Each structure stands twice: as structure tokens, then as C-alpha cells.
ZAPA-384979 format. One record per residue (C-alpha): residue number from 1; residue in one letter; x, y, z. Coordinates in Angstrom, 2 decimals. Example, Ala and Ser with C-alpha at 12.3 -4.5 7.8 and 13.67 -1.06 7.14 Angstrom:
<pts>
<pt><resi>1</resi><resn>a</resn><px>12.30</px><py>-4.50</py><pz>7.80</pz></pt>
<pt><resi>2</resi><resn>s</resn><px>13.67</px><py>-1.06</py><pz>7.14</pz></pt>
</pts>
This chain:
<pts>
<pt><resi>1</resi><resn>m</resn><px>126.63</px><py>90.17</py><pz>159.33</pz></pt>
<pt><resi>2</resi><resn>v</resn><px>124.30</px><py>87.15</py><pz>158.92</pz></pt>
<pt><resi>3</resi><resn>p</resn><px>125.09</px><py>84.98</py><pz>155.88</pz></pt>
<pt><resi>4</resi><resn>a</resn><px>122.47</px><py>84.73</py><pz>153.12</pz></pt>
<pt><resi>5</resi><resn>v</resn><px>122.20</px><py>80.99</py><pz>153.82</pz></pt>
<pt><resi>6</resi><resn>a</resn><px>123.34</px><py>79.58</py><pz>157.13</pz></pt>
<pt><resi>7</resi><resn>k</resn><px>124.69</px><py>76.11</py><pz>157.72</pz></pt>
<pt><resi>8</resi><resn>p</resn><px>122.53</px><py>73.97</py><pz>159.99</pz></pt>
<pt><resi>9</resi><resn>r</resn><px>123.31</px><py>74.51</py><pz>163.67</pz></pt>
<pt><resi>10</resi><resn>s</resn><px>124.99</px><py>71.32</py><pz>164.84</pz></pt>
<pt><resi>11</resi><resn>v</resn><px>124.65</px><py>70.41</py><pz>168.52</pz></pt>
<pt><resi>12</resi><resn>d</resn><px>126.26</px><py>67.54</py><pz>170.39</pz></pt>
<pt><resi>13</resi><resn>g</resn><px>123.66</px><py>65.28</py><pz>171.95</pz></pt>
<pt><resi>14</resi><resn>l</resn><px>120.89</px><py>66.08</py><pz>174.35</pz></pt>
<pt><resi>15</resi><resn>g</resn><px>123.09</px><py>68.33</py><pz>176.49</pz></pt>
<pt><resi>16</resi><resn>g</resn><px>123.99</px><py>70.41</py><pz>173.45</pz></pt>
<pt><resi>17</resi><resn>l</resn><px>120.32</px><py>70.65</py><pz>172.55</pz></pt>
<pt><resi>18</resi><resn>r</resn><px>119.37</px><py>71.80</py><pz>176.06</pz></pt>
<pt><resi>19</resi><resn>a</resn><px>122.16</px><py>74.41</py><pz>175.98</pz></pt>
<pt><resi>20</resi><resn>s</resn><px>120.85</px><py>75.80</py><pz>172.66</pz></pt>
<pt><resi>21</resi><resn>v</resn><px>117.57</px><py>77.23</py><pz>173.94</pz></pt>
<pt><resi>22</resi><resn>g</resn><px>117.24</px><py>80.71</py><pz>172.47</pz></pt>
<pt><resi>23</resi><resn>a</resn><px>119.42</px><py>79.93</py><pz>169.45</pz></pt>
<pt><resi>24</resi><resn>q</resn><px>118.42</px><py>81.48</py><pz>166.14</pz></pt>
<pt><resi>25</resi><resn>l</resn><px>118.49</px><py>79.06</py><pz>163.20</pz></pt>
<pt><resi>26</resi><resn>g</resn><px>118.86</px><py>79.71</py><pz>159.50</pz></pt>
<pt><resi>27</resi><resn>p</resn><px>117.93</px><py>80.91</py><pz>157.07</pz></pt>
<pt><resi>28</resi><resn>t</resn><px>117.76</px><py>77.99</py><pz>154.67</pz></pt>
<pt><resi>29</resi><resn>e</resn><px>118.11</px><py>78.21</py><pz>150.92</pz></pt>
<pt><resi>30</resi><resn>w</resn><px>115.10</px><py>79.42</py><pz>148.95</pz></pt>
<pt><resi>31</resi><resn>l</resn><px>112.67</px><py>76.81</py><pz>147.60</pz></pt>
<pt><resi>32</resi><resn>r</resn><px>110.49</px><py>77.64</py><pz>144.60</pz></pt>
<pt><resi>33</resi><resn>i</resn><px>106.86</px><py>76.55</py><pz>144.86</pz></pt>
<pt><resi>34</resi><resn>d</resn><px>105.75</px><py>75.54</py><pz>141.39</pz></pt>
<pt><resi>35</resi><resn>q</resn><px>102.39</px><py>74.28</py><pz>140.15</pz></pt>
<pt><resi>36</resi><resn>s</resn><px>103.61</px><py>70.68</py><pz>139.90</pz></pt>
<pt><resi>37</resi><resn>r</resn><px>104.41</px><py>70.66</py><pz>143.65</pz></pt>
<pt><resi>38</resi><resn>i</resn><px>100.96</px><py>72.12</py><pz>144.42</pz></pt>
<pt><resi>39</resi><resn>d</resn><px>99.26</px><py>69.62</py><pz>142.11</pz></pt>
<pt><resi>40</resi><resn>g</resn><px>101.20</px><py>66.74</py><pz>143.69</pz></pt>
<pt><resi>41</resi><resn>f</resn><px>100.10</px><py>67.81</py><pz>147.16</pz></pt>
<pt><resi>42</resi><resn>a</resn><px>96.49</px><py>68.04</py><pz>145.92</pz></pt>
<pt><resi>43</resi><resn>e</resn><px>96.79</px><py>64.52</py><pz>144.52</pz></pt>
<pt><resi>44</resi><resn>v</resn><px>98.05</px><py>62.90</py><pz>147.72</pz></pt>
<pt><resi>45</resi><resn>t</resn><px>95.64</px><py>64.78</py><pz>150.00</pz></pt>
<pt><resi>46</resi><resn>g</resn><px>92.55</px><py>64.84</py><pz>147.77</pz></pt>
<pt><resi>47</resi><resn>d</resn><px>92.29</px><py>68.63</py><pz>148.19</pz></pt>
<pt><resi>48</resi><resn>h</resn><px>91.61</px><py>69.78</py><pz>144.63</pz></pt>
<pt><resi>49</resi><resn>q</resn><px>90.07</px><py>73.17</py><pz>145.49</pz></pt>
<pt><resi>50</resi><resn>w</resn><px>90.28</px><py>75.38</py><pz>142.39</pz></pt>
<pt><resi>51</resi><resn>i</resn><px>92.23</px><py>78.11</py><pz>144.19</pz></pt>
<pt><resi>52</resi><resn>h</resn><px>95.14</px><py>75.64</py><pz>144.28</pz></pt>
<pt><resi>53</resi><resn>v</resn><px>94.85</px><py>73.62</py><pz>141.07</pz></pt>
<pt><resi>54</resi><resn>d</resn><px>93.02</px><py>75.65</py><pz>138.41</pz></pt>
<pt><resi>55</resi><resn>p</resn><px>95.33</px><py>78.41</py><pz>137.13</pz></pt>
<pt><resi>56</resi><resn>v</resn><px>92.77</px><py>79.81</py><pz>134.66</pz></pt>
<pt><resi>57</resi><resn>r</resn><px>89.96</px><py>80.10</py><pz>137.21</pz></pt>
<pt><resi>58</resi><resn>a</resn><px>92.35</px><py>81.41</py><pz>139.87</pz></pt>
<pt><resi>59</resi><resn>a</resn><px>93.62</px><py>84.11</py><pz>137.49</pz></pt>
<pt><resi>60</resi><resn>q</resn><px>90.04</px><py>85.23</py><pz>136.84</pz></pt>
<pt><resi>61</resi><resn>h</resn><px>88.38</px><py>84.82</py><pz>140.24</pz></pt>
<pt><resi>62</resi><resn>s</resn><px>90.96</px><py>84.55</py><pz>143.01</pz></pt>
<pt><resi>63</resi><resn>p</resn><px>91.90</px><py>87.63</py><pz>145.03</pz></pt>
<pt><resi>64</resi><resn>f</resn><px>95.52</px><py>86.45</py><pz>144.60</pz></pt>
<pt><resi>65</resi><resn>g</resn><px>95.43</px><py>86.52</py><pz>140.79</pz></pt>
<pt><resi>66</resi><resn>t</resn><px>96.93</px><py>83.05</py><pz>140.54</pz></pt>
<pt><resi>67</resi><resn>t</resn><px>96.93</px><py>79.68</py><pz>142.25</pz></pt>
<pt><resi>68</resi><resn>i</resn><px>98.29</px><py>79.44</py><pz>145.77</pz></pt>
<pt><resi>69</resi><resn>a</resn><px>99.88</px><py>76.61</py><pz>147.73</pz></pt>
<pt><resi>70</resi><resn>h</resn><px>97.78</px><py>74.77</py><pz>150.28</pz></pt>
<pt><resi>71</resi><resn>g</resn><px>98.47</px><py>75.99</py><pz>153.81</pz></pt>
<pt><resi>72</resi><resn>y</resn><px>99.22</px><py>72.44</py><pz>154.85</pz></pt>
<pt><resi>73</resi><resn>l</resn><px>101.72</px><py>72.08</py><pz>152.01</pz></pt>
<pt><resi>74</resi><resn>t</resn><px>103.55</px><py>75.07</py><pz>153.43</pz></pt>
<pt><resi>75</resi><resn>l</resn><px>103.30</px><py>73.58</py><pz>156.93</pz></pt>
<pt><resi>76</resi><resn>s</resn><px>104.77</px><py>70.28</py><pz>155.71</pz></pt>
<pt><resi>77</resi><resn>l</resn><px>107.69</px><py>72.17</py><pz>154.18</pz></pt>
<pt><resi>78</resi><resn>c</resn><px>108.51</px><py>73.55</py><pz>157.63</pz></pt>
<pt><resi>79</resi><resn>n</resn><px>109.42</px><py>69.96</py><pz>158.51</pz></pt>
<pt><resi>80</resi><resn>f</resn><px>111.50</px><py>69.83</py><pz>155.29</pz></pt>
<pt><resi>81</resi><resn>f</resn><px>113.38</px><py>72.93</py><pz>156.53</pz></pt>
<pt><resi>82</resi><resn>l</resn><px>114.09</px><py>71.56</py><pz>160.04</pz></pt>
<pt><resi>83</resi><resn>p</resn><px>117.17</px><py>69.41</py><pz>159.14</pz></pt>
<pt><resi>84</resi><resn>q</resn><px>118.52</px><py>72.37</py><pz>157.17</pz></pt>
<pt><resi>85</resi><resn>l</resn><px>118.23</px><py>74.45</py><pz>160.35</pz></pt>
<pt><resi>86</resi><resn>l</resn><px>119.31</px><py>72.04</py><pz>163.10</pz></pt>
<pt><resi>87</resi><resn>r</resn><px>121.30</px><py>68.82</py><pz>163.40</pz></pt>
<pt><resi>88</resi><resn>v</resn><px>121.44</px><py>66.98</py><pz>166.70</pz></pt>
<pt><resi>89</resi><resn>e</resn><px>124.47</px><py>64.66</py><pz>166.68</pz></pt>
<pt><resi>90</resi><resn>n</resn><px>125.16</px><py>61.61</py><pz>168.84</pz></pt>
<pt><resi>91</resi><resn>v</resn><px>121.55</px><py>60.66</py><pz>169.50</pz></pt>
<pt><resi>92</resi><resn>s</resn><px>119.81</px><py>57.43</py><pz>168.54</pz></pt>
<pt><resi>93</resi><resn>m</resn><px>116.94</px><py>59.11</py><pz>166.69</pz></pt>
<pt><resi>94</resi><resn>g</resn><px>114.70</px><py>62.12</py><pz>166.38</pz></pt>
<pt><resi>95</resi><resn>v</resn><px>110.95</px><py>62.16</py><pz>165.78</pz></pt>
<pt><resi>96</resi><resn>n</resn><px>108.31</px><py>64.74</py><pz>164.99</pz></pt>
<pt><resi>97</resi><resn>y</resn><px>105.98</px><py>64.82</py><pz>168.01</pz></pt>
<pt><resi>98</resi><resn>g</resn><px>103.49</px><py>67.45</py><pz>166.79</pz></pt>
<pt><resi>99</resi><resn>a</resn><px>102.85</px><py>71.15</py><pz>167.02</pz></pt>
<pt><resi>100</resi><resn>n</resn><px>101.53</px><py>73.61</py><pz>169.57</pz></pt>
<pt><resi>101</resi><resn>k</resn><px>100.41</px><py>76.43</py><pz>167.32</pz></pt>
<pt><resi>102</resi><resn>v</resn><px>100.20</px><py>77.03</py><pz>163.56</pz></pt>
<pt><resi>103</resi><resn>r</resn><px>99.34</px><py>80.21</py><pz>161.66</pz></pt>
<pt><resi>104</resi><resn>f</resn><px>99.23</px><py>81.06</py><pz>157.94</pz></pt>
<pt><resi>105</resi><resn>p</resn><px>99.63</px><py>84.90</py><pz>157.79</pz></pt>
<pt><resi>106</resi><resn>a</resn><px>100.23</px><py>85.15</py><pz>154.01</pz></pt>
<pt><resi>107</resi><resn>p</resn><px>99.55</px><py>83.05</py><pz>150.91</pz></pt>
<pt><resi>108</resi><resn>v</resn><px>102.23</px><py>81.39</py><pz>148.82</pz></pt>
<pt><resi>109</resi><resn>r</resn><px>101.52</px><py>82.24</py><pz>145.20</pz></pt>
<pt><resi>110</resi><resn>v</resn><px>102.63</px><py>79.76</py><pz>142.56</pz></pt>
<pt><resi>111</resi><resn>g</resn><px>106.17</px><py>80.61</py><pz>141.46</pz></pt>
<pt><resi>112</resi><resn>s</resn><px>107.05</px><py>82.18</py><pz>144.82</pz></pt>
<pt><resi>113</resi><resn>r</resn><px>110.11</px><py>81.18</py><pz>146.78</pz></pt>
<pt><resi>114</resi><resn>i</resn><px>110.02</px><py>80.34</py><pz>150.48</pz></pt>
<pt><resi>115</resi><resn>r</resn><px>112.72</px><py>79.61</py><pz>153.03</pz></pt>
<pt><resi>116</resi><resn>g</resn><px>112.88</px><py>78.62</py><pz>156.67</pz></pt>
<pt><resi>117</resi><resn>r</resn><px>114.13</px><py>80.31</py><pz>159.83</pz></pt>
<pt><resi>118</resi><resn>g</resn><px>113.91</px><py>78.95</py><pz>163.33</pz></pt>
<pt><resi>119</resi><resn>e</resn><px>114.39</px><py>79.51</py><pz>167.01</pz></pt>
<pt><resi>120</resi><resn>i</resn><px>114.77</px><py>76.92</py><pz>169.74</pz></pt>
<pt><resi>121</resi><resn>l</resn><px>112.16</px><py>78.09</py><pz>172.25</pz></pt>
<pt><resi>122</resi><resn>a</resn><px>112.37</px><py>75.41</py><pz>174.96</pz></pt>
<pt><resi>123</resi><resn>c</resn><px>113.66</px><py>71.97</py><pz>175.87</pz></pt>
<pt><resi>124</resi><resn>e</resn><px>112.22</px><py>69.61</py><pz>178.42</pz></pt>
<pt><resi>125</resi><resn>d</resn><px>113.26</px><py>66.16</py><pz>179.50</pz></pt>
<pt><resi>126</resi><resn>v</resn><px>110.99</px><py>63.29</py><pz>178.48</pz></pt>
<pt><resi>127</resi><resn>p</resn><px>111.51</px><py>59.59</py><pz>179.16</pz></pt>
<pt><resi>128</resi><resn>g</resn><px>114.64</px><py>58.58</py><pz>177.21</pz></pt>
<pt><resi>129</resi><resn>g</resn><px>115.31</px><py>61.97</py><pz>175.67</pz></pt>
<pt><resi>130</resi><resn>v</resn><px>114.54</px><py>65.64</py><pz>175.22</pz></pt>
<pt><resi>131</resi><resn>q</resn><px>111.54</px><py>67.36</py><pz>173.66</pz></pt>
<pt><resi>132</resi><resn>a</resn><px>112.36</px><py>70.64</py><pz>171.94</pz></pt>
<pt><resi>133</resi><resn>t</resn><px>109.87</px><py>73.33</py><pz>171.00</pz></pt>
<pt><resi>134</resi><resn>i</resn><px>111.16</px><py>75.01</py><pz>167.86</pz></pt>
<pt><resi>135</resi><resn>r</resn><px>109.44</px><py>77.91</py><pz>166.12</pz></pt>
<pt><resi>136</resi><resn>i</resn><px>109.84</px><py>77.59</py><pz>162.37</pz></pt>
<pt><resi>137</resi><resn>t</resn><px>108.90</px><py>80.48</py><pz>160.13</pz></pt>
<pt><resi>138</resi><resn>a</resn><px>108.40</px><py>79.99</py><pz>156.40</pz></pt>
<pt><resi>139</resi><resn>e</resn><px>109.25</px><py>83.32</py><pz>154.80</pz></pt>
<pt><resi>140</resi><resn>v</resn><px>107.99</px><py>84.33</py><pz>151.36</pz></pt>
<pt><resi>141</resi><resn>e</resn><px>110.51</px><py>86.20</py><pz>149.25</pz></pt>
<pt><resi>142</resi><resn>g</resn><px>109.46</px><py>89.84</py><pz>148.92</pz></pt>
<pt><resi>143</resi><resn>s</resn><px>106.60</px><py>89.58</py><pz>151.44</pz></pt>
<pt><resi>144</resi><resn>a</resn><px>106.42</px><py>91.47</py><pz>154.72</pz></pt>
<pt><resi>145</resi><resn>k</resn><px>104.42</px><py>88.60</py><pz>156.24</pz></pt>
<pt><resi>146</resi><resn>p</resn><px>105.52</px><py>84.96</py><pz>156.51</pz></pt>
<pt><resi>147</resi><resn>a</resn><px>103.56</px><py>82.14</py><pz>154.90</pz></pt>
<pt><resi>148</resi><resn>c</resn><px>103.58</px><py>79.96</py><pz>158.00</pz></pt>
<pt><resi>149</resi><resn>v</resn><px>104.68</px><py>80.15</py><pz>161.62</pz></pt>
<pt><resi>150</resi><resn>v</resn><px>104.61</px><py>76.90</py><pz>163.58</pz></pt>
<pt><resi>151</resi><resn>e</resn><px>105.80</px><py>75.82</py><pz>167.02</pz></pt>
<pt><resi>152</resi><resn>t</resn><px>107.00</px><py>72.32</py><pz>166.33</pz></pt>
<pt><resi>153</resi><resn>l</resn><px>107.55</px><py>69.66</py><pz>168.96</pz></pt>
<pt><resi>154</resi><resn>n</resn><px>110.47</px><py>67.36</py><pz>168.22</pz></pt>
<pt><resi>155</resi><resn>r</resn><px>111.93</px><py>64.61</py><pz>170.35</pz></pt>
<pt><resi>156</resi><resn>w</resn><px>115.47</px><py>63.36</py><pz>170.27</pz></pt>
<pt><resi>157</resi><resn>m</resn><px>116.34</px><py>60.15</py><pz>172.07</pz></pt>
<pt><resi>158</resi><resn>a</resn><px>119.63</px><py>59.24</py><pz>173.75</pz></pt>
</pts>
């Protein structure tokens, strides 16, 4: 039986990371997406589209019946979930290197809760470290489809 919330997978160094290819990660705890988080994201990005920041208009004219989180807000939260899914010990540092593929299959309505799951897809040696490809899925509570699926690229250095 899988626990409702899993502890982060802890691996020892680059060798432990390489040996973890195929490992399932998570899930994390649920995170509620409220209007203040959406509005804050709109403020820092300048994306004030009404479907995100105008609850009255969204209730009247949006096919979702309410405001929804920006797709890129949901994507950024996948990076928030990563340390809750995986900890690489005994390395000098880890950095976000980018992403291979991103999809947004379902919206995140205001008030919804999301959580992260992951899978270590691949590891390859890079100068001074290892680059891991990790699929992170942001699940929406009660939805058959996830909000975001991203193949992240992360590098950990010796």
C-alpha cells in the first residue's frame, strides 16, 4: 500500500542518483491554489488576463465557471514539488537546467488542490556531475487529468 504522502526519496550522491532511474517519487502533500497566489503570479509576470484575475467576469464568461491558475504558475510549482519528491545527499549543489517537454492537460480552478508525483526517467554524466531527467506530474484533486506534466532536467554536481 502506497502512503497518502510519501517522504522524499533520499539518494546518496551521484551514484545513488544513477541507480535510481525508474524510481517512482511521491506523492507530495496537497497544495491549495487560492486567488491570492494566482494574483501574485499575475503581478510578478504581468499576465493579468481576466480568466486568471477577474472572478466576476470568469464566473460569467469562462468555460470553467471561475478563475484558473496560469499554466506557468502550475509549471513553477512542479519545481516547488521537486525537493519534496527527491533529495540528493552528499553533492555540492543541484541546479535546474530546463525542461524537455511540458503539457497542461487540465486547468487548475481557484480553490483546487494540487500535488506532485515524479519518476526518474534517465541520468547521464555531464562535466562535474549528473543530469537527471525527471517527469513531474501535478495532479488536481478529483480530476482524471493532471494539470501539468513536465520532463525536468536537473543537474547535481559532485
